N, C-alpha and C positions, 0 to 999 in steps of 0.2 A: 492583488488579493488572489487572483487565480493561480499564480505561481505558488503562493503559500499553501493553498488548498491542495495543489498537486504534490508538493513536498510532504504535506501531512498524509496524503493518500499513500505515497511511497513508504513513508515511515511505518504506517499502520500495516501495510502489506508485508514488509520485511519482518516486522515484529510478530505478526500472526504466523508467518512461515517458520520463524525461529521457535516459537511456542509449539507449533505443530510437530516439528522434527525433534525438539527437545523431549516432548512427552512421548513421542513414538520411540525414542531411544531410552525411555524410562530414566531420564536424567533430571535431577533437581536443578533449580536455578543455582544453588551453591556449587554443585558439581560442574556445571557448565562454566560458572565464573572461574573456578579453579583451573579448568583446562584452557581458558582464554585470557587469563590475567586481567579479569574485570571483576565486578562485584555483583552479587545477587540483586542489589538495589538497581544497578544499571540494567540488568537483564529484565527486571520487572518493568522498568520504564520503557525499555525497548519493546518488549512483548505487548505492551499496552499502547504503543504508537506515540508515546510522550516524548521521545527523543530520537535523534538520528544516530547514525553510526559511521565512523570513518572506514575507508576502504581497507586499511591494514587490519583493523579490528574485525571487519566483516569476513575477511579471509580466515582469520582465526576461528570464527564461528562456523564457517563452511567446513573447515578441516575437523573441528571438534565434533560436529554433528555428522561427519562422514557423508556429506551430501555434495551435489554438484551445484555450481552457480545457477544452472538451469532450473533445478528444483527450488532453489530459494526465490528466484524471480518468476517462477511459473505463474502465468496469468497476468503478470504486470504489463507486459508489452503486447502479447498476442490479443488479449481481450480488448485493449485500448484500440488497436488497429481495427479489429473486427467490429467493435462498437461504432467507431467513426464511420466505417464503410456502411454499416447497417443504417445509421442515422442519415447519412447522405442519400442513400437509396430511398428511404422512406420519405424524407423531406421532398425529394424530387417528385414524388407521386402526389403531393398535396397541391391544392389550388392556392391562390394568393391569400384568400381569407384564412384558410387553415394555417398557412405559414405564419401569418400575423399572430394567430392564437398561440402557436408553438413558441414564437419569440416572446410573447407576453408571459407565457408559463415559465420559460427559462429565466426571464428577468425576475419573476416572482421567487423562484427557487434561489437564485443568487442573492436577492435582497434578504430572504429569510435566513440563509446560511450566514450572511454577514452579520445579522442581528444576533444569532445564537453563538457565533464564534467571535 
């Protein structure tokens, strides 16, 4: 289930970035679809994180939006690494009882996420 959540997170991130740069370029979904040989419906699903995208199609979007891969993936990798480092450092500062509470809280979040998804 964690892998599925990670994939959903990536899909939502890529979709939100495509939306951001599409609107920044004053481009409609139909215009972007025409430039990428896709459909406005697919772009809508993509921008809402409801679908993934193949690499070859992703390259078409990067070119059509005139952005770099770094702009598209901005925050996807760096934030994850920064967050992991911060969490490790903060957890290291906790006593055993506090660590147990954190584990219980994380398990509660995962259980809730599994229920709503």
